[in-house]
N, C-alpha and C positions, 0 to 999 in steps of 0.2 A: 504494500500499499504506499502512497505517498500523500503525507499530510494526514489530515482526519476524515478527507471525505474519500470513500469507498471508490473504487476501481470500477469505471460504468463500460460494459459490452454489449453491443449490439448484435445477436446473430440472425441471421436473413436468410430465408431456405423460403421452399414450396413444398405443395403437396404433391409429388411426382411418382409415389409410388415407392415404400420401404426406407426413404430417406430422413425419413422424420425422428423416429423412435430411437435410431444408433445414437443420434447425437443429443437426447436429452439426458442420459447420464452423464456427459461432460457438462453440459448446463448446471445438471444438480451439483455438481462437485465444486463447480465455481461459485454457484449459490451457498454453500457451504463453507466455503473459503472465505465470506462477507463480502464479494463482488456486486454492484448492482446490476443484474442481467436482465436484459428484455430479450424476445423470442419476436421477429416480426415474421409472418408466414399467412397460410390462409386460414380462415374463420375455425375450419374444421380441426385443425391443431390446436384451437386455445386449451383444450384437457390436456393436451400432454405437457404443454408449455407451464400450464399452472400447477399439475399436479408435482413438478420437480421445483416449484419455489419460484419460477419467473415471470415477469410482468410480460403481457399480450398486448402484441399490435398487430391486426389486420391490414393486410395489402388493400389501398382503395383505388387507385388508377391502375395497378395490376391484378391478373386474373386471381380470383380469391373464392375457392371452395368455401361452400358454406355447410357440404354433406357428402358422405362418402359414396354416393350412388354411383353405380358403374357407367351411367351415361357421361359423366366427366372424368373416367380414368383415361389415362394415357392410350394411343391408337392400338390395338391387336396388330402385333409385329407378324403375323401367319404370312404377310404382304412379303416380307423378306429383311433381314437385318439391314441392310442399305438404305432401304427406303423410310426403315422405321428411324434409322439415324437420322436422314435426310429431314425427316417430319421434325423429330426433335430438336435439330439443330435451327430450323426455320422458325419454331414459337420461340426457343430462347432468343434467337438474334430479333425476333420480330416484336416480341414482348420488352426488349432490352428497358427502351427508353421509360416505359411507365415504370418497369421496378426500379430505374434509377432513381426517377422525379420521388416515386413513393419513400427511398430511403435517404436522400435527401431532405426532402422534408420533416422526415422523424429525425434526422440529427439535427437540424434547425431547430426544431421543438426541444429535443433535450439532446445534448452533447455526448460523445461516447469516447471514451479512451482506446477502444478496439472496436471494429465490426470483423464478427466471422460469418464468412458466405459459404456458402454451398456450392461446391466447386462446378457444378453444371450450372447455375444461373448466373448469367452476364451481366444483367442489370443493374445488381448491386455493385458489383465490381466496376461498373462503368459511373455510377454515382460516386463512389468512394475517390476514385480518380479525379473524378472531375472537381469536386471540393476537397482533396488532397486530405482523406482522411486515411488513418493508418487501416488497412485492411490484413486480414490473414485468411487463407482459404481452407475448407474443411470439406475433403471427401467423405463419402461412405461405400467406396468399392475401390476395385482397379481404375487407373486412369481413364479418364472418359475419352481426352483426346490422343490420337496416335503417339507411342514415345519411339525412338530408334531403338533396334535391338529386340525387340518382341512384337508377336502378332497384335495388330491393334483392335479395340474394344467391337465386337461384332462379328468377328471372323472365325471364332471357334476353335482356332488353330492351335496345335501345342508348340512344345519347342521344335527348333528349326536345326534338323542335325544335319543335312545334305546340302551340298550348291542348289539342288533344285529348291529344297523346302527353304531356304534361305533367298532365293530370287523368288519364290511366291509371296513371302513374309513380304518382302521389300514393295512387290508389286500391290499387295493388299493395302500395305500402308500408304502408297499413293494415292491409290483409290479412296482408302476411308479420307485422309487430308482434303482432297477435292471435293468430298461429300460434304464436309463440313464448311469448307470456303465457300460453297454455292450461298451460305447464310450470309455471308459478308456483306451485302450490300446494304440490308437494312440494319445492321449494327453499325455499319459506318455511317449510314445515314444519322442515328442517333448520337455516334460519337461528333458529329458536327453541327447538332442541334447543341450538343453542351461545351463545342469551342475545344474539341479534342481532335488530333489528326488521325488520320484513316490507321487501318494496320493492314499488313500485308496478308495475314492466318488469322482466322478465329481463334484459334489457339493460344495467340500472343496475348489476348485479352487478361490472360491468368499471369502475366507479367505486372499487372497492377499491384498483385499481392507481394508484402512482404515476406511472407512464409506461405507455401503450400503444403498443407498435409494429405497424406492419402490414408484413408481409413480402413487401411487393409494391414495385414502382416507382410513384411519382405520375405520370409520363409513360404508364403503362399503365393506370392508372386514370382513369374519367371524371372531366374535370373538372366543378366545380360540386358536389364532393361536402364538406359540412359533417361534418367530422370533430370528436367529443367531445372536451372540451379536454383530456386526456392523450392525446389522439392523434397521432402522426406516422408519417410512411412511413421504412421503415427501408432501402429498397431491396431487391433479388430475392435471395432466401436460395435458393442452390444447392448441392445434395450428392448421391453418388449413394450407394444403401443400402451395409452392409458387405458383405451376400451378393452383391451384382452380380458377375458372373464377368468375369476378366479378357477383353479383345477383342482378337483378330487377325482381320483380312479374311479371311472363307474363299474370295474370290475371287482370281484371277489377278492378279498386279502387272500394270497396263496395260489393265488393264479400264476402257475410259472410257464405260462407260454410267454415266448418275448415280446415286448411291445415295440410296435412300429409305429412311427409318426411321420403320417403325408401331409406336408404342409404345403401348399402351392401359394401363388401369388396374392396379393392384398389387393391387387387392382386387377380388372377384368381382362383375362387374354384368352377368353373362349376355349377354356381349360375343363369345362366340364366331361368332356368324352374321356380324356384322358384319365382324370379321376375315378370314373366309374371302369375303366381299365384296370386299373391299380385295386380297386373294391376287387373287383372280380377275382383277379389275378391271386390277391391276398387271401379270399374267401379256401383256397384251395391249399392253403399252408397252417402248420401248426403255431397261428400266432394271433395278437391281439393288435387289431388295428384301429387307429385313433387318426380319424379325418378332421382337420382344422379348416373351414369354407374362406375364411378371413373376410368375410362380407362380399368376395368378389361372385361367389355362386351361391346359388339359392337353396336353401336345403330340398326342395321338389325335384332338382335338378338331378339329384343322383340317386342311386337307391341302396342302401346297406345291406352288406351279407352280414351272414348269422355272428361272426367276430369280429363286427366293426361298428363303430361308436363316429357319430360324425355330431360335430359339436362347431358354433359359429366361429368359435375364436378359442384362445387357450395361451396364455403366456408359454411360449415353448422353451424358453430357458429354464422354467420347473419341469416341465413335460420330458425334456431331454436328459435329464437326471434319471430318469426312470427307463428311458428306453434302449433298445439295442441296435436299431437302423433307423434313417433316415428316409424317406423318400420326397424329393421336392424339385420344383423348377429350377433349382440352380441360383438363385436369389443371394448376392452374397453375405446379406445378415444371418440368415437360415444355413448358407454352408459353413462361416464361421462359428454359431453357436455350436453346429454340430460337431465341428473340430475342436472346439473348447472342451467337448466331452468326449472325443475319440472316439466318434461313431463313425462307422463307413456309412456312405451314402449312395442311393438310384439317385441319379440327376437325368432329369426329364425336359431339357430346356426349351423355351418358348419364344426366346426374342432375349433384345437389351443385351446386358452384360452376362446372360445365364450360360450360355455356350461356352464364353472364355472363363468361367468358375468350374465348369463341367470337365474342361480340358484340363485346368488344373488341379483339379480332384484325380482324375483319370491316369493323370501323367505320374503323379505318386502312388498309384494303387491303391488310394484310399477311397474307390467306389469304382462303380459304372455308370455309364452313358448310354441313354437310349434316344432315338427321335422321337419327338413328338407324336409320331405317327405309329410308334410299337405296339404291337398286337397284345392280346391279354396273355397267350402262352409267351412272348417274349419278354414280357414284365415279370410273369411268375419264374421263369427260369433264371434272370438276374436276380430275383429278390432271395432266392434256393442259394443261387451261388453264394451272394452276400451272407448270407445266415451260415452257410456249412463250411466254408472254405475261413480258416483263420487269417490268412495271409491279407485280406482285406482290414481286417482288425487291427494288427499289427501294424500296417502303414498308416491308418487313420491315428493310431497312438503316436507313431512316429510324426507326423505331420503336427497332428495337435499338440504336442508336448513343443514343438519349435514354436506353434502358433502364440501356446501359452506362455512361454518364455517371454517373448516381446509386448504380451499385455502385461506381464509382471514389471515388465523395466520399462514401460513406455512414461514419458515423461510429456506428454500433451499438455497436463493440465498446467504445470510448473513454468513450461514455457508459454503458454497463452497468458498465463497472471503477469510472466514477466515483459512480456511484448507490450501487454497492456500500458503498462507502468514505465516505458521505454523514452518518453518526452515526446518532444513537439512532432505531431506526425508531418509537419512541413520539412523536418530533417530528412525525410525518406524521397522528398522530391528529387528527380535527376533533371539534368539539363535538357532534357525534350518537353518537361512538364508532367510528365508519366512517374509515377510511383516506383521506385528500384525494385529490383526483382530480390535483393538482399539486405 
């Protein structure tokens, strides 16, 4: 702390699917350390912010979801990962000015020593750059924009081991950079409105931040990634949403069948059919299956088997303590939580970063991956292997140990507080009038 006034931190984020709850434990710890913390997000996230002791501010000019209805969810990426990413990039760039103006207005209303922005949300970065506000970025998954040395988000590629695979990886990086840069015109238009010079690449907006933490573990990410100068790994960020229902096992005490948790996306990805095939596959195995719908699938869209319990939601971090296996779409939060419990996974990606997370799990032998078109029998066979072959549990233990070690050694909270106390934000401005990257 500096003087008698507590340091003030403003978190800016948006309801984009699974990216809010992992940040709330970070907010809680800063509140517990005596900082004045605000969370600026969609109105639907007010309970999450207030549950951890932060003050909440809704977006006004920017998109502001008031409920969790699936009509407002991001698009189903079954079209293709490339087109899905193009739509996301266009949304982020097209709404940048509105998010920037909201952020600047809130900072005018009440100053902050530090703004912590979700690293996909370009607008608040723009606003902080324009008003010379100290800024840090905090992601909740692997790198959103392509990095040299590893396959880009949306490619689903594993490690490149041959010249042919390295050439494919380089080609995919160029393709994804072009996808993101197709959204440059609206972003540069917003920058011009705020008196800022245009960028050559969409990812260059990240350079407005003093520090950029990736909310994943170095041990989980592929080696060889060439991080931007301001980037570092924060370790896994874990948190259940405030709306997750309390958990008490519905099965009799002493039921020795292994518990399998099936949890797919909390946003709609047209995955009811896959969930039903998972249920039908597990029905033929000696297991207890818990299916959490997450608000994106209605209970009447799936039919339980005799060994299945279907619930709207449950606190995954608690349930995983009793589980033997996880079936997931491959969302980063679920994958990290499973690894922290050293549990093998069956990953059935539906888009976004899910195929990339699946590749990282499968490459390490900590699980198996199937396409979203997998049949009931293919799912059953994969589940049987994961339950019967010890190698998957051994690999999950090894990778989970490495991820947990990073979690124990994480210094994110202390670094955020130190950055907030670092002095006049104007000191970070470089000769181009943009915030320095380090």
